[in-house]
C-alpha positions as CSV (number, residue, x, y, z in Angstrom):
1,X,-52.2,-48.7,35.3
2,X,-49.3,-50.6,33.4
3,X,-49.8,-48.3,30.4
4,X,-51.3,-44.8,30.3
5,X,-51.4,-43.0,27.1
6,X,-53.1,-39.5,26.8
7,X,-53.8,-37.5,23.8
8,X,-50.8,-38.8,21.9
9,X,-49.8,-37.2,18.5
10,X,-47.0,-37.9,16.3
11,X,-46.5,-35.9,13.2
12,X,-43.7,-36.3,10.6
13,X,-43.6,-33.3,8.4
14,X,-47.1,-33.3,6.6
15,X,-47.8,-36.8,7.8
16,X,-49.8,-37.3,11.1
17,X,-49.2,-40.7,12.3
18,X,-51.0,-40.6,15.4
19,X,-54.0,-38.2,16.1
20,X,-54.8,-37.9,19.7
21,X,-54.5,-41.5,21.0
22,X,-55.7,-42.1,24.5
23,X,-55.4,-45.6,26.1
24,X,-55.3,-47.0,29.6
25,X,-54.1,-50.6,30.1
26,X,-54.5,-52.2,33.6
27,X,-51.8,-54.5,35.0
28,X,-52.1,-58.0,34.0
29,X,-54.2,-57.2,31.0
30,X,-53.7,-58.8,27.5
31,X,-54.4,-55.8,25.3
32,X,-54.6,-56.0,21.5
33,X,-54.0,-53.1,19.1
34,X,-55.8,-54.0,15.9
35,X,-55.4,-52.4,12.6
36,X,-54.3,-52.5,9.0
37,X,-50.7,-51.7,7.9
38,X,-50.1,-47.9,8.0
39,X,-52.7,-47.4,10.8
40,X,-50.2,-46.0,13.3
41,X,-49.6,-49.3,15.4
42,X,-45.9,-49.3,14.9
43,X,-45.5,-45.6,15.5
44,X,-47.2,-46.0,18.8
45,X,-44.9,-48.8,19.8
46,X,-41.8,-46.8,18.9
47,X,-42.9,-44.1,21.4
48,X,-43.7,-46.7,24.1
49,X,-40.4,-48.3,23.7
50,X,-38.6,-44.7,23.9
51,X,-37.2,-44.8,20.4
52,X,-39.0,-41.7,19.1
53,X,-40.7,-38.8,21.1
54,X,-44.2,-37.8,20.6
55,X,-45.2,-34.5,19.1
56,X,-47.7,-33.9,21.7
57,X,-49.3,-35.9,24.7
58,X,-47.9,-38.3,27.1
59,X,-47.3,-41.9,27.7
60,X,-46.3,-43.7,31.0
61,X,-45.4,-47.4,31.5
62,X,-45.6,-48.6,35.2
63,X,-45.7,-45.0,36.2
64,X,-42.6,-43.9,34.3
65,X,-42.8,-41.3,31.5
66,X,-41.3,-42.5,28.2
67,X,-39.6,-39.2,27.5
68,X,-38.5,-38.2,31.0
69,X,-37.7,-41.5,32.4
70,X,-36.4,-43.4,29.2
71,X,-33.8,-45.5,31.0
72,X,-36.2,-46.7,33.6
73,X,-38.9,-47.4,31.1
74,X,-36.5,-49.7,29.2
75,X,-35.8,-51.7,32.5
76,X,-39.6,-52.4,32.8
77,X,-40.5,-53.5,29.2
78,X,-39.6,-56.6,27.1
79,X,-39.8,-56.1,23.4
80,X,-40.4,-58.4,20.6
81,X,-40.1,-56.3,17.2
82,X,-42.0,-57.2,13.9
83,X,-38.8,-58.3,12.1
84,X,-36.6,-61.2,13.2
85,X,-33.7,-59.7,15.0
86,X,-31.8,-62.7,16.6
87,X,-28.3,-62.8,15.5
88,X,-27.8,-65.9,13.3
89,X,-24.1,-66.4,14.3
90,X,-24.9,-66.9,17.9
91,X,-26.4,-69.9,19.8
92,X,-29.8,-69.6,21.7
93,X,-27.7,-69.8,24.9
94,X,-25.3,-66.9,23.7
95,X,-28.2,-64.9,22.7
96,X,-29.9,-65.0,26.0
97,X,-26.7,-64.4,27.9
98,X,-25.8,-61.3,26.0
99,X,-29.3,-59.7,26.6
100,X,-29.1,-60.7,30.3
101,X,-25.8,-58.8,30.5
102,X,-27.3,-55.9,29.1
103,X,-29.6,-55.6,32.2
104,X,-26.7,-56.2,34.7
105,X,-27.5,-59.7,35.7
106,X,-24.9,-61.6,37.3
107,X,-23.7,-65.0,35.9
108,X,-25.7,-67.3,38.1
109,X,-28.8,-65.4,37.7
110,X,-28.3,-65.2,33.9
111,X,-27.7,-69.1,33.6
112,X,-30.8,-70.0,35.6
113,X,-33.0,-67.5,33.9
114,X,-31.9,-68.4,30.6
115,X,-32.3,-72.2,31.3
116,X,-35.8,-71.5,32.5
117,X,-37.0,-69.7,29.5
118,X,-35.3,-71.9,26.9
119,X,-37.2,-74.9,28.6
120,X,-40.5,-72.9,28.6
121,X,-40.1,-72.1,24.7
122,X,-39.1,-75.7,23.8
123,X,-35.4,-74.9,22.8
124,X,-33.5,-76.5,25.6
125,X,-32.2,-79.2,23.6
126,X,-31.3,-76.8,20.8
127,X,-29.7,-74.1,22.9
128,X,-26.3,-74.8,21.8
129,X,-27.1,-74.8,18.0
130,X,-26.5,-71.7,15.8
131,X,-29.7,-69.6,15.4
132,X,-29.0,-69.9,11.7
133,X,-30.2,-73.5,11.9
134,X,-33.7,-72.6,13.3
135,X,-36.9,-72.3,11.6
136,X,-38.9,-69.1,11.7
137,X,-41.1,-70.4,14.4
138,X,-38.1,-71.3,16.6
139,X,-36.5,-67.9,16.1
140,X,-39.6,-66.2,17.0
141,X,-39.9,-68.3,20.3
142,X,-36.2,-67.4,21.1
143,X,-37.0,-63.7,20.7
144,X,-39.9,-64.0,23.0
145,X,-37.7,-65.7,25.6
146,X,-35.1,-63.2,25.0
147,X,-37.4,-60.3,25.6
148,X,-38.5,-61.8,29.0
149,X,-35.0,-62.5,30.3
150,X,-34.9,-59.4,32.7
151,X,-38.3,-60.2,34.1
152,X,-40.1,-57.2,32.7
153,X,-43.4,-56.0,33.9
154,X,-44.7,-55.3,30.4
155,X,-44.1,-57.3,27.1
156,X,-44.8,-55.4,24.0
157,X,-45.0,-57.5,20.6
158,X,-45.3,-55.8,17.3
159,X,-46.8,-58.2,14.9
160,X,-45.1,-61.1,16.3
161,X,-46.5,-63.7,14.0
162,X,-46.1,-62.1,10.7
163,X,-44.7,-64.5,8.2
164,X,-45.2,-67.6,10.3
165,X,-47.1,-70.7,9.2
166,X,-50.5,-71.3,10.8
167,X,-49.1,-74.1,13.1
168,X,-46.1,-71.9,14.4
169,X,-48.5,-69.0,15.0
170,X,-50.7,-71.2,17.2
171,X,-47.4,-72.3,19.1
172,X,-46.6,-68.6,19.7
173,X,-50.0,-68.0,21.0
174,X,-49.9,-70.9,23.5
175,X,-46.5,-69.5,24.6
176,X,-47.9,-66.0,25.3
177,X,-50.7,-67.4,27.3
178,X,-48.2,-69.6,29.2
179,X,-45.9,-66.8,30.2
180,X,-48.8,-64.3,31.0
181,X,-50.0,-67.0,33.5
182,X,-46.6,-67.6,34.9
183,X,-45.2,-64.1,35.2
184,X,-48.5,-62.1,35.5
185,X,-47.3,-59.9,32.6
186,X,-49.2,-57.1,31.0
187,X,-48.9,-57.8,27.4
188,X,-49.4,-55.2,24.5
189,X,-49.8,-57.0,21.0
190,X,-50.1,-55.3,17.8
191,X,-51.7,-57.3,15.1
192,X,-53.6,-57.1,11.9
193,X,-55.0,-60.8,12.1
194,X,-58.5,-60.9,13.5
195,X,-58.2,-64.3,14.9
196,X,-55.1,-63.6,16.9
197,X,-56.8,-60.6,18.6
198,X,-60.0,-62.5,19.3
199,X,-58.1,-65.5,20.6
200,X,-55.6,-63.8,22.9
201,X,-56.8,-60.4,24.0
202,X,-58.8,-59.3,27.2
203,X,-59.4,-55.8,25.5
204,X,-59.0,-54.7,21.9
205,X,-58.7,-51.2,20.4
206,X,-59.2,-50.7,16.8
207,X,-56.9,-48.1,15.4
208,X,-57.1,-46.7,11.9
209,X,-55.4,-43.7,10.3
210,X,-53.8,-42.7,13.6
211,X,-57.1,-42.6,15.7
212,X,-58.7,-45.1,18.0
213,X,-62.0,-46.2,16.5
214,X,-63.2,-48.3,19.2
215,X,-62.0,-49.8,22.5
216,X,-63.6,-52.6,24.6
217,X,-63.5,-56.3,25.3
218,X,-64.1,-58.5,22.3
219,X,-67.7,-59.3,23.3
220,X,-68.2,-55.7,24.2
221,X,-67.1,-54.5,20.8
222,X,-69.4,-57.0,19.2
223,X,-72.3,-55.9,21.3
224,X,-71.9,-52.3,19.9
225,X,-72.7,-53.2,16.5
226,X,-76.3,-53.3,15.3
227,X,-75.8,-56.8,13.4
228,X,-76.3,-59.8,15.5
229,X,-75.6,-63.5,15.1
230,X,-77.5,-65.2,12.2
231,X,-79.0,-68.6,12.8
232,X,-80.5,-70.5,9.8
233,X,-82.9,-73.3,10.8
234,X,-84.3,-75.7,8.2
235,X,-87.6,-77.1,9.5
236,X,-90.0,-79.8,8.5
237,X,-93.6,-80.8,9.8
238,X,-94.9,-77.3,10.3
239,X,-95.7,-74.2,8.1
240,X,-92.6,-72.0,8.0
241,X,-94.6,-68.8,8.6
242,X,-96.2,-70.1,11.9
243,X,-92.7,-71.2,13.0
244,X,-91.3,-67.7,12.5
245,X,-94.1,-66.1,14.4
246,X,-93.1,-68.4,17.3
247,X,-89.4,-67.5,17.0
248,X,-90.2,-63.8,17.0
249,X,-91.5,-64.0,20.5
250,X,-88.1,-64.7,21.8
251,X,-86.6,-61.5,23.4
252,X,-83.2,-62.2,22.0
253,X,-84.5,-62.3,18.4
254,X,-84.4,-59.0,16.4
255,X,-85.7,-60.4,13.1
256,X,-86.9,-63.6,11.5
257,X,-87.3,-64.1,7.7
258,X,-88.6,-67.0,6.0
259,X,-87.0,-68.4,2.9
260,X,-88.8,-71.7,1.7
261,X,-88.5,-74.0,4.7
262,X,-85.8,-72.1,6.2
263,X,-85.9,-69.5,8.9
264,X,-83.3,-66.8,8.8
265,X,-83.0,-65.5,12.4
266,X,-81.1,-62.5,13.7
267,X,-80.4,-62.9,17.4
268,X,-78.1,-62.0,20.2
269,X,-75.8,-65.0,21.4
270,X,-76.9,-67.3,18.6
271,X,-75.2,-70.4,20.1
272,X,-77.2,-70.1,23.3
273,X,-80.5,-69.4,21.5
274,X,-80.5,-72.3,19.3
275,X,-81.4,-75.0,21.9
276,X,-84.2,-72.7,22.9
277,X,-85.4,-72.3,19.3
278,X,-85.3,-76.1,18.7
279,X,-87.3,-76.9,21.9
280,X,-89.9,-74.2,21.0
281,X,-90.4,-75.6,17.5
282,X,-91.0,-79.1,19.0
283,X,-93.9,-77.6,20.8
284,X,-95.7,-76.9,17.5
285,X,-94.7,-80.0,15.9
286,X,-91.8,-78.7,13.9
287,X,-88.6,-80.6,13.4
288,X,-85.2,-79.0,12.7
289,X,-83.2,-80.8,9.9
290,X,-80.4,-78.4,9.5
291,X,-78.8,-75.6,11.6
292,X,-76.2,-73.1,10.4
293,X,-74.7,-70.5,12.9
294,X,-73.0,-67.3,11.6
295,X,-71.6,-65.4,14.6
296,X,-70.3,-61.9,14.6
297,X,-66.4,-61.5,14.3
298,X,-64.1,-58.8,14.8
299,X,-64.0,-58.5,11.1
300,X,-67.8,-57.3,11.4
301,X,-66.7,-54.8,14.1
302,X,-63.8,-53.5,12.0
303,X,-66.1,-52.9,9.1
304,X,-68.7,-51.3,11.3
305,X,-66.3,-48.7,12.8
306,X,-64.0,-48.2,9.8
307,X,-66.4,-48.8,6.8
308,X,-64.3,-51.3,5.2
309,X,-62.7,-54.9,5.8
310,X,-59.2,-54.8,7.3
311,X,-56.3,-55.1,4.9
312,X,-54.4,-58.2,5.7
313,X,-51.7,-57.9,3.4
314,X,-48.4,-59.0,4.5
315,X,-46.5,-56.4,6.5
316,X,-43.0,-55.4,5.4
317,X,-40.4,-57.4,7.1
318,X,-38.6,-54.5,8.7
319,X,-38.0,-53.8,12.3
320,X,-39.5,-50.8,14.1
321,X,-35.9,-50.6,15.7
322,X,-34.5,-49.6,12.4
323,X,-37.3,-47.1,11.3
324,X,-40.5,-49.1,10.6
325,X,-43.6,-46.7,10.7
326,X,-41.5,-43.6,9.8
327,X,-42.1,-42.2,6.3
328,X,-38.6,-42.9,4.4
329,X,-38.1,-39.3,3.7
330,X,-37.8,-38.3,7.3
331,X,-35.3,-40.9,8.1
332,X,-34.9,-42.2,11.8
Protein backbone atom coordinates (compact mmCIF):
# COMPACT_ATOMS: atom_id res chain seq x y z
CA UNK A 1 0.00 0.00 0.00
CA UNK A 2 1.14 3.53 -0.70
CA UNK A 3 -0.65 4.93 2.36
CA UNK A 4 -1.83 2.96 5.39
CA UNK A 5 -3.77 4.77 8.09
CA UNK A 6 -4.93 2.82 11.13
CA UNK A 7 -7.24 4.03 13.93
CA UNK A 8 -5.92 7.59 13.68
CA UNK A 9 -7.03 9.97 16.43
CA UNK A 10 -6.06 13.62 16.94
CA UNK A 11 -7.20 15.61 19.94
CA UNK A 12 -6.63 19.32 20.56
CA UNK A 13 -7.61 19.94 24.17
CA UNK A 14 -11.37 19.34 24.25
CA UNK A 15 -11.63 19.16 20.45
CA UNK A 16 -11.35 15.75 18.74
CA UNK A 17 -10.44 16.48 15.12
CA UNK A 18 -10.00 12.85 14.04
CA UNK A 19 -11.91 9.95 15.55
CA UNK A 20 -10.41 6.58 14.62
CA UNK A 21 -9.73 7.11 10.90
CA UNK A 22 -8.64 3.98 9.02
CA UNK A 23 -7.81 4.10 5.28
CA UNK A 24 -5.64 2.00 2.93
CA UNK A 25 -4.63 3.50 -0.42
CA UNK A 26 -2.95 1.23 -3.02
CA UNK A 27 -0.04 2.41 -5.14
CA UNK A 28 -1.11 4.27 -8.28
CA UNK A 29 -4.55 5.15 -6.88
CA UNK A 30 -6.15 8.57 -7.21
CA UNK A 31 -7.83 8.84 -3.83
CA UNK A 32 -10.24 11.59 -2.82
CA UNK A 33 -11.00 12.71 0.71
CA UNK A 34 -14.34 14.49 0.45
CA UNK A 35 -15.82 16.55 3.21
CA UNK A 36 -16.94 20.00 4.33
CA UNK A 37 -14.71 22.55 6.01
CA UNK A 38 -13.93 21.44 9.55
CA UNK A 39 -14.43 17.75 8.80
CA UNK A 40 -10.83 16.81 9.64
CA UNK A 41 -9.30 16.73 6.16
CA UNK A 42 -6.49 19.19 6.83
CA UNK A 43 -5.67 17.67 10.22
CA UNK A 44 -5.22 14.31 8.51
CA UNK A 45 -2.98 15.89 5.86
CA UNK A 46 -0.86 17.58 8.54
CA UNK A 47 -0.26 14.19 10.15
CA UNK A 48 0.58 12.50 6.85
CA UNK A 49 3.05 15.26 5.98
CA UNK A 50 4.76 14.84 9.40
CA UNK A 51 3.85 18.33 10.63
CA UNK A 52 1.93 17.12 13.67
CA UNK A 53 1.82 13.86 15.59
CA UNK A 54 -1.33 11.81 16.05
CA UNK A 55 -2.77 11.38 19.52
CA UNK A 56 -3.41 7.72 18.79
CA UNK A 57 -3.07 5.27 15.91
CA UNK A 58 -0.53 5.11 13.10
CA UNK A 59 0.08 6.17 9.52
CA UNK A 60 2.64 4.88 7.04
CA UNK A 61 3.61 6.17 3.60
CA UNK A 62 5.42 3.76 1.28
CA UNK A 63 6.11 1.65 4.36
CA UNK A 64 7.60 4.52 6.40
CA UNK A 65 6.02 5.59 9.69
CA UNK A 66 5.09 9.29 9.72
CA UNK A 67 6.30 9.64 13.32
CA UNK A 68 9.32 7.35 13.50
CA UNK A 69 10.60 7.93 9.93
CA UNK A 70 9.71 11.60 9.40
CA UNK A 71 12.78 12.49 7.31
CA UNK A 72 12.32 9.48 5.03
CA UNK A 73 8.60 10.15 4.61
CA UNK A 74 9.39 13.68 3.42
CA UNK A 75 11.52 12.34 0.59
CA UNK A 76 8.65 10.17 -0.62
CA UNK A 77 5.91 12.80 -0.72
CA UNK A 78 5.21 15.89 -2.76
CA UNK A 79 2.86 18.40 -1.16
CA UNK A 80 0.62 21.12 -2.57
CA UNK A 81 -0.96 23.00 0.34
CA UNK A 82 -4.29 24.75 0.27
CA UNK A 83 -2.87 28.28 0.29
CA UNK A 84 -0.66 29.71 -2.44
CA UNK A 85 2.88 29.51 -1.03
CA UNK A 86 5.06 30.27 -4.05
CA UNK A 87 7.41 33.22 -3.43
CA UNK A 88 6.31 36.26 -5.43
CA UNK A 89 9.87 37.62 -5.59
CA UNK A 90 11.26 34.57 -7.39
CA UNK A 91 10.93 33.39 -10.98
CA UNK A 92 9.51 29.96 -11.77
CA UNK A 93 12.99 28.74 -12.66
CA UNK A 94 14.37 29.96 -9.31
CA UNK A 95 11.46 28.42 -7.44
CA UNK A 96 12.07 25.02 -8.97
CA UNK A 97 15.83 25.22 -8.45
CA UNK A 98 15.57 26.08 -4.75
CA UNK A 99 13.18 23.22 -4.04
CA UNK A 100 15.33 20.78 -5.99
CA UNK A 101 18.31 21.82 -3.86
CA UNK A 102 16.34 21.00 -0.72
CA UNK A 103 16.32 17.39 -1.91
CA UNK A 104 20.03 17.30 -2.71
CA UNK A 105 19.67 17.20 -6.48
CA UNK A 106 22.76 18.11 -8.54
CA UNK A 107 22.80 21.07 -10.94
CA UNK A 108 22.34 19.05 -14.14
CA UNK A 109 19.53 16.99 -12.64
CA UNK A 110 17.85 20.11 -11.23
CA UNK A 111 17.94 21.89 -14.56
CA UNK A 112 16.64 18.93 -16.55
CA UNK A 113 13.83 18.15 -14.13
CA UNK A 114 12.76 21.79 -13.82
CA UNK A 115 12.62 22.29 -17.57
CA UNK A 116 10.63 19.07 -17.98
CA UNK A 117 8.05 20.03 -15.36
CA UNK A 118 7.69 23.67 -16.39
CA UNK A 119 7.06 22.50 -19.94
CA UNK A 120 4.40 20.04 -18.75
CA UNK A 121 2.55 22.71 -16.78
CA UNK A 122 2.71 25.21 -19.64
CA UNK A 123 5.07 27.70 -17.98
CA UNK A 124 8.23 27.18 -20.01
CA UNK A 125 7.86 30.50 -21.83
CA UNK A 126 7.24 32.32 -18.52
CA UNK A 127 9.93 30.57 -16.49
CA UNK A 128 12.07 33.71 -16.11
CA UNK A 129 9.16 35.97 -15.13
CA UNK A 130 8.50 36.81 -11.49
CA UNK A 131 5.77 34.74 -9.87
CA UNK A 132 4.19 38.07 -8.87
CA UNK A 133 3.14 38.47 -12.51
CA UNK A 134 1.33 35.10 -12.61
CA UNK A 135 -2.40 34.53 -12.39
CA UNK A 136 -3.80 32.32 -9.63
CA UNK A 137 -4.09 29.38 -12.01
CA UNK A 138 -0.48 29.79 -13.15
CA UNK A 139 0.76 29.90 -9.55
CA UNK A 140 -1.13 26.72 -8.75
CA UNK A 141 0.37 24.97 -11.77
CA UNK A 142 3.83 26.08 -10.64
CA UNK A 143 3.20 24.74 -7.16
CA UNK A 144 2.14 21.37 -8.54
CA UNK A 145 5.36 21.25 -10.58
CA UNK A 146 7.34 22.28 -7.50
CA UNK A 147 5.81 19.47 -5.46
CA UNK A 148 6.92 16.94 -8.07
CA UNK A 149 10.49 18.19 -8.60
CA UNK A 150 12.08 15.35 -6.57
CA UNK A 151 10.00 12.60 -8.21
CA UNK A 152 7.95 11.61 -5.15
CA UNK A 153 5.97 8.40 -4.95
CA UNK A 154 2.94 10.11 -3.40
CA UNK A 155 1.48 13.54 -4.23
CA UNK A 156 -0.68 15.09 -1.51
CA UNK A 157 -2.96 17.98 -2.44
CA UNK A 158 -5.04 19.86 0.11
CA UNK A 159 -7.93 21.69 -1.60
CA UNK A 160 -5.72 22.55 -4.62
CA UNK A 161 -8.40 24.39 -6.61
CA UNK A 162 -9.87 26.59 -3.88
CA UNK A 163 -10.32 30.11 -5.20
CA UNK A 164 -9.66 29.25 -8.85
CA UNK A 165 -12.08 30.10 -11.62
CA UNK A 166 -13.77 27.13 -13.36
CA UNK A 167 -11.45 27.23 -16.36
CA UNK A 168 -8.30 27.20 -14.20
CA UNK A 169 -9.81 24.43 -12.09
CA UNK A 170 -10.26 22.23 -15.15
CA UNK A 171 -6.70 22.96 -16.28
CA UNK A 172 -5.44 21.73 -12.90
CA UNK A 173 -7.54 18.57 -13.27
CA UNK A 174 -6.02 17.86 -16.67
CA UNK A 175 -2.53 18.39 -15.26
CA UNK A 176 -3.09 15.94 -12.43
CA UNK A 177 -4.31 13.29 -14.84
CA UNK A 178 -1.26 13.92 -17.03
CA UNK A 179 1.22 13.59 -14.17
CA UNK A 180 -0.49 10.52 -12.82
CA UNK A 181 -0.15 8.78 -16.19
CA UNK A 182 3.44 9.89 -16.74
CA UNK A 183 4.89 9.14 -13.30
CA UNK A 184 2.51 6.44 -11.99
CA UNK A 185 1.89 8.57 -8.93
CA UNK A 186 -0.33 7.80 -6.00
CA UNK A 187 -2.39 10.96 -5.47
CA UNK A 188 -4.28 11.91 -2.31
CA UNK A 189 -6.64 14.82 -2.91
CA UNK A 190 -8.75 16.57 -0.29
CA UNK A 191 -11.68 18.57 -1.59
CA UNK A 192 -15.17 19.75 -0.80
CA UNK A 193 -16.05 20.02 -4.50
CA UNK A 194 -18.26 17.11 -5.54
CA UNK A 195 -17.48 17.46 -9.24
CA UNK A 196 -13.74 17.42 -8.55
CA UNK A 197 -13.92 14.14 -6.64
CA UNK A 198 -16.26 12.54 -9.16
CA UNK A 199 -14.11 13.58 -12.14
CA UNK A 200 -10.69 12.62 -10.80
CA UNK A 201 -10.86 9.94 -8.17
CA UNK A 202 -10.71 6.14 -8.32
CA UNK A 203 -11.79 5.88 -4.70
CA UNK A 204 -13.45 8.40 -2.40
CA UNK A 205 -13.75 8.54 1.36
CA UNK A 206 -16.41 10.79 2.85
CA UNK A 207 -15.18 12.33 6.10
CA UNK A 208 -17.39 14.29 8.47
CA UNK A 209 -16.82 15.30 12.08
CA UNK A 210 -13.50 13.46 12.06
CA UNK A 211 -14.95 10.08 11.07
CA UNK A 212 -15.01 8.16 7.79
CA UNK A 213 -18.68 7.94 6.89
CA UNK A 214 -18.16 5.89 3.70
CA UNK A 215 -15.35 4.66 1.47
CA UNK A 216 -15.59 3.07 -1.98
CA UNK A 217 -15.29 3.81 -5.68
CA UNK A 218 -17.58 6.61 -6.89
CA UNK A 219 -19.89 4.07 -8.53
CA UNK A 220 -19.69 1.83 -5.47
CA UNK A 221 -20.78 4.68 -3.22
CA UNK A 222 -23.72 5.42 -5.49
CA UNK A 223 -24.81 1.78 -5.40
CA UNK A 224 -24.90 1.89 -1.59
CA UNK A 225 -27.71 4.42 -1.44
CA UNK A 226 -31.33 3.37 -1.95
CA UNK A 227 -32.25 6.15 -4.36
CA UNK A 228 -31.66 5.27 -8.03
CA UNK A 229 -31.43 7.31 -11.22
CA UNK A 230 -34.69 8.98 -12.19
CA UNK A 231 -35.87 8.79 -15.81
CA UNK A 232 -38.83 10.89 -16.93
CA UNK A 233 -40.45 9.77 -20.20
CA UNK A 234 -43.24 11.81 -21.77
CA UNK A 235 -45.20 9.51 -24.09
CA UNK A 236 -47.91 9.69 -26.74
CA UNK A 237 -50.15 7.21 -28.56
CA UNK A 238 -50.72 4.92 -25.58
CA UNK A 239 -52.42 4.91 -22.20
CA UNK A 240 -49.81 5.94 -19.60
CA UNK A 241 -50.94 3.30 -17.08
CA UNK A 242 -50.46 0.56 -19.67
CA UNK A 243 -47.00 1.92 -20.49
CA UNK A 244 -46.12 2.01 -16.77
CA UNK A 245 -47.12 -1.65 -16.37
CA UNK A 246 -44.69 -2.54 -19.18
CA UNK A 247 -41.86 -0.49 -17.71
CA UNK A 248 -42.28 -2.14 -14.31
CA UNK A 249 -41.42 -5.53 -15.82
CA UNK A 250 -37.84 -4.35 -16.43
CA UNK A 251 -35.57 -5.81 -13.70
CA UNK A 252 -33.62 -2.54 -13.33
CA UNK A 253 -36.76 -0.60 -12.37
CA UNK A 254 -37.65 -0.12 -8.70
CA UNK A 255 -40.71 2.07 -9.27
CA UNK A 256 -42.71 3.75 -12.02
CA UNK A 257 -45.25 6.47 -11.31
CA UNK A 258 -47.62 8.18 -13.74
CA UNK A 259 -48.08 11.95 -13.88
CA UNK A 260 -50.40 12.81 -16.75
CA UNK A 261 -48.64 11.58 -19.89
CA UNK A 262 -45.25 11.31 -18.15
CA UNK A 263 -43.70 8.22 -16.56
CA UNK A 264 -41.46 8.86 -13.52
CA UNK A 265 -39.14 5.85 -13.42
CA UNK A 266 -36.63 4.97 -10.71
CA UNK A 267 -34.01 2.65 -12.17
CA UNK A 268 -30.41 1.54 -11.88
CA UNK A 269 -28.08 2.95 -14.55
CA UNK A 270 -30.75 5.11 -16.13
CA UNK A 271 -28.59 6.11 -19.11
CA UNK A 272 -28.31 2.49 -20.27
CA UNK A 273 -31.94 1.75 -19.47
CA UNK A 274 -33.44 4.55 -21.59
CA UNK A 275 -32.94 2.84 -25.02
CA UNK A 276 -34.51 -0.33 -23.61
CA UNK A 277 -37.50 1.63 -22.32
CA UNK A 278 -38.00 3.42 -25.63
CA UNK A 279 -37.79 0.20 -27.65
CA UNK A 280 -40.24 -1.57 -25.36
CA UNK A 281 -42.75 1.28 -25.56
CA UNK A 282 -42.58 1.16 -29.36
CA UNK A 283 -43.81 -2.41 -29.15
CA UNK A 284 -47.10 -1.29 -27.62
CA UNK A 285 -47.53 1.67 -29.96
CA UNK A 286 -46.23 4.36 -27.62
CA UNK A 287 -43.97 7.14 -28.82
CA UNK A 288 -41.53 9.00 -26.56
CA UNK A 289 -41.63 12.77 -27.03
CA UNK A 290 -39.39 13.87 -24.17
CA UNK A 291 -36.69 12.27 -22.04
CA UNK A 292 -35.15 13.65 -18.83
CA UNK A 293 -32.44 11.79 -16.93
CA UNK A 294 -31.55 12.71 -13.34
CA UNK A 295 -28.53 10.65 -12.33
CA UNK A 296 -27.26 10.02 -8.82
CA UNK A 297 -24.40 12.25 -7.78
CA UNK A 298 -21.88 12.33 -4.96
CA UNK A 299 -24.09 15.02 -3.44
CA UNK A 300 -26.81 12.35 -3.07
CA UNK A 301 -24.25 10.01 -1.51
CA UNK A 302 -23.06 12.68 0.92
CA UNK A 303 -26.60 13.52 2.00
CA UNK A 304 -27.34 9.82 2.52
CA UNK A 305 -24.34 9.21 4.76
CA UNK A 306 -24.25 12.52 6.64
CA UNK A 307 -27.88 13.62 6.61
CA UNK A 308 -27.24 17.03 5.01
CA UNK A 309 -25.77 18.66 1.90
CA UNK A 310 -22.06 19.42 1.84
CA UNK A 311 -21.21 22.95 2.84
CA UNK A 312 -19.40 24.35 -0.17
CA UNK A 313 -18.40 27.67 1.37
CA UNK A 314 -14.98 28.94 0.44
CA UNK A 315 -12.26 27.60 2.71
CA UNK A 316 -10.02 30.06 4.49
CA UNK A 317 -6.99 30.93 2.41
CA UNK A 318 -4.47 29.69 4.96
CA UNK A 319 -1.77 27.11 4.64
CA UNK A 320 -1.79 23.92 6.64
CA UNK A 321 1.98 24.55 6.83
CA UNK A 322 1.12 27.50 9.08
CA UNK A 323 -1.51 25.84 11.17
CA UNK A 324 -4.72 25.28 9.22
CA UNK A 325 -6.93 22.71 10.86
CA UNK A 326 -5.68 23.54 14.38
CA UNK A 327 -7.96 25.45 16.75
CA UNK A 328 -6.45 28.90 17.25
CA UNK A 329 -6.20 28.64 21.03
CA UNK A 330 -3.86 25.65 20.74
CA UNK A 331 -1.40 27.27 18.35
CA UNK A 332 0.93 25.20 16.22
